[in-house]
ROKOLKOL-153869 format. One line per 2 residues: number of its first residue (from 1); their letters; for each residue x, y, z of N, C-alpha, C. Coordinates in Angstrom, 3 decimals. Layout:
NUM = a = X,Y,Z,X,Y,Z,X,Y,Z  ...
//
This chain:
1 = mt = -1.440,31.904,-19.245,-0.764,30.832,-19.652,-0.288,29.831,-18.841  -0.881,28.495,-19.250,-0.459,27.227,-18.181,0.680,26.250,-19.370
3 = tl = 1.355,25.696,-18.254,2.359,24.866,-18.796,1.933,23.867,-18.317  1.694,22.595,-19.104,1.715,21.392,-18.725,3.239,20.509,-18.645
5 = ek = 3.035,19.979,-17.455,4.224,19.259,-17.050,3.920,17.672,-17.889  5.460,17.261,-18.159,5.374,16.187,-19.024,5.030,14.923,-17.807
7 = it = 4.198,13.881,-18.312,3.650,12.776,-17.741,3.998,11.959,-18.673  4.849,10.873,-18.292,5.307,9.813,-19.027,4.281,8.411,-18.494
9 = ir = 3.889,7.652,-19.405,2.728,6.423,-19.321,3.904,5.165,-19.681  4.311,4.176,-18.416,4.992,3.254,-18.868,4.742,2.101,-17.962
11 = pi = 4.696,0.540,-18.520,4.517,-0.507,-17.692,5.414,-0.404,-16.540  4.704,-0.889,-15.593,5.353,-1.141,-13.928,5.962,-2.723,-14.126
13 = tk = 7.269,-2.520,-13.795,7.924,-3.506,-13.674,8.603,-4.243,-12.882  8.731,-2.975,-11.573,9.568,-3.010,-10.490,9.068,-3.198,-9.432
15 = la = 9.650,-3.971,-8.348,8.916,-4.079,-6.855,8.567,-2.995,-6.402  9.566,-1.603,-6.610,9.305,-0.717,-5.781,8.443,0.410,-6.464
17 = ei = 8.127,-0.129,-7.493,6.814,0.639,-8.710,5.730,0.016,-8.217  5.761,-1.154,-7.856,4.467,-1.681,-7.601,3.899,-1.344,-5.769
19 = ea = 5.407,-1.219,-5.271,4.786,-0.534,-3.889,4.493,0.582,-3.769  4.934,1.709,-5.068,4.115,2.929,-5.616,2.719,2.996,-5.807
21 = vv = 2.286,1.958,-6.107,0.758,1.597,-6.376,0.034,1.514,-5.537  0.479,0.788,-4.606,-0.205,0.151,-3.296,0.044,1.620,-2.360
23 = al = 0.633,2.341,-2.577,0.893,3.716,-1.675,-0.422,4.631,-2.239  -0.521,4.605,-3.760,-1.199,5.509,-4.241,-2.893,5.084,-3.899
25 = er = -2.885,3.825,-3.748,-4.132,3.032,-3.766,-4.657,3.657,-2.451  -3.877,3.572,-1.354,-3.793,3.856,0.028,-4.519,5.241,0.319
27 = av = -3.880,6.254,-0.211,-3.869,7.662,-0.381,-5.037,7.755,-0.931  -6.116,7.258,-2.129,-6.932,7.374,-2.855,-8.278,7.307,-2.290
29 = wd = -7.961,5.530,-1.917,-9.388,4.727,-1.294,-9.052,4.754,0.413  -9.725,5.114,0.930,-9.622,5.112,2.677,-9.992,3.604,2.917
31 = dp = -10.517,2.750,2.231,-11.289,1.916,2.703,-9.900,0.666,2.202  -9.222,-0.017,3.572,-8.289,-0.666,3.192,-8.524,-2.083,2.285
33 = tt = -9.949,-2.698,2.622,-10.343,-4.030,1.572,-10.287,-3.568,0.071  -10.259,-2.280,-0.502,-10.058,-1.785,-1.876,-8.755,-1.790,-2.507
35 = vi = -7.504,-2.224,-1.369,-6.235,-2.089,-1.920,-5.928,-3.273,-2.521  -5.116,-3.622,-3.940,-4.824,-4.460,-4.638,-3.255,-4.741,-3.798
37 = yp = -2.869,-5.786,-3.307,-1.620,-5.922,-2.617,-0.715,-6.372,-3.554  0.586,-5.876,-3.199,1.621,-6.338,-4.225,1.885,-7.892,-4.889
39 = hm = 1.427,-9.091,-3.918,1.572,-10.272,-4.324,0.684,-10.336,-5.719  -0.673,-9.689,-5.436,-1.826,-9.829,-6.181,-1.169,-9.399,-7.490
41 = lv = -0.852,-8.290,-7.519,-0.295,-7.088,-8.976,0.684,-8.427,-9.361  1.609,-8.616,-8.817,2.435,-9.163,-9.343,2.152,-10.534,-10.028
43 = sl = 1.146,-10.907,-9.360,0.618,-12.540,-10.265,-0.463,-12.230,-11.227  -1.176,-10.932,-11.202,-1.730,-10.414,-12.255,-1.041,-10.210,-13.877
45 = vr = -0.083,-9.391,-13.490,1.162,-9.016,-14.418,1.682,-10.214,-14.997  2.292,-11.381,-14.128,2.712,-12.508,-14.658,1.912,-13.538,-15.624
47 = ng = 0.623,-13.146,-15.309,-0.252,-14.018,-16.221,-1.067,-13.391,-16.965  -0.628,-12.384,-17.805,-1.147,-11.685,-18.861,-1.610,-10.452,-18.709
49 = gl = -1.534,-10.048,-17.476,-2.427,-8.838,-16.834,-1.428,-7.562,-17.388  -1.819,-6.012,-17.251,-1.123,-5.337,-17.961,-1.241,-4.233,-16.702
51 = ll = -0.387,-3.587,-16.170,0.026,-2.479,-15.368,0.758,-1.436,-15.729  0.191,-0.421,-16.010,0.742,1.074,-16.679,0.949,1.809,-15.257
53 = ga = 1.745,2.679,-15.228,2.011,4.060,-14.381,1.996,5.209,-15.303  1.303,5.987,-14.511,1.542,7.637,-14.905,2.576,8.086,-14.175
55 = wk = 3.508,8.761,-14.600,4.652,9.548,-13.830,5.033,10.620,-14.148  4.911,11.453,-13.325,5.252,12.994,-13.193,6.652,13.067,-12.670
57 = gd = 7.701,13.159,-13.380,8.783,12.907,-12.814,9.052,11.485,-11.935  9.363,11.563,-10.944,9.564,10.239,-10.149,8.335,9.794,-9.610
59 = ql = 7.176,10.627,-9.529,6.339,10.451,-8.884,5.068,9.818,-9.522  4.505,8.732,-8.838,3.380,7.886,-9.487,2.143,8.771,-9.404
61 = ig = 1.094,9.287,-10.417,0.095,10.002,-10.274,-0.988,8.936,-10.674  -0.876,8.258,-11.275,-1.834,7.469,-11.699,-1.555,5.933,-11.732
63 = fv = -2.405,5.118,-12.308,-2.046,3.783,-12.797,-3.507,3.126,-13.333  -3.131,2.066,-14.344,-4.369,1.216,-14.535,-3.941,-0.065,-14.587
65 = ls = -4.997,-1.071,-14.409,-4.432,-2.175,-14.235,-5.596,-3.089,-15.143  -5.199,-3.811,-15.816,-6.282,-4.894,-16.671,-5.784,-6.545,-16.645
67 = yl = -6.728,-7.289,-16.607,-6.204,-8.623,-16.640,-6.827,-9.302,-17.577  -6.318,-10.369,-17.960,-6.449,-11.290,-19.074,-7.763,-12.185,-18.852
69 = gt = -8.580,-11.785,-19.533,-10.016,-13.041,-19.446,-9.926,-13.525,-20.736  -10.256,-14.912,-20.336,-10.424,-16.052,-21.433,-11.840,-16.838,-21.422
71 = ds = -12.284,-17.088,-22.400,-13.415,-18.278,-22.308,-12.860,-19.836,-22.189  -13.423,-20.220,-21.622,-12.850,-21.864,-21.398,-13.474,-22.474,-22.673
73 = pd = -12.836,-23.285,-23.310,-13.263,-23.895,-24.596,-14.581,-25.240,-24.159  -14.597,-25.497,-23.259,-15.743,-26.268,-22.478,-17.309,-25.510,-22.434
75 = s = -17.076,-24.115,-22.765,-18.170,-23.392,-22.105,-19.098,-22.750,-23.251
//
């Protein structure tokens, strides 16, 4: 019998949580050029993006980042 532990998915809004995202990126991707740094994550979220974290207790185990894309009215 397998017991699934509770995973909570919620928006990431605090700087400490954003730092956890960066730490997770570094753990998953060995190439430092793939890391999205905190200042860029904050900027994306403040300008229509969405950053969600998957938490198992107090540990971030996953995240998703989306950003707003719009068409220029002149295009």
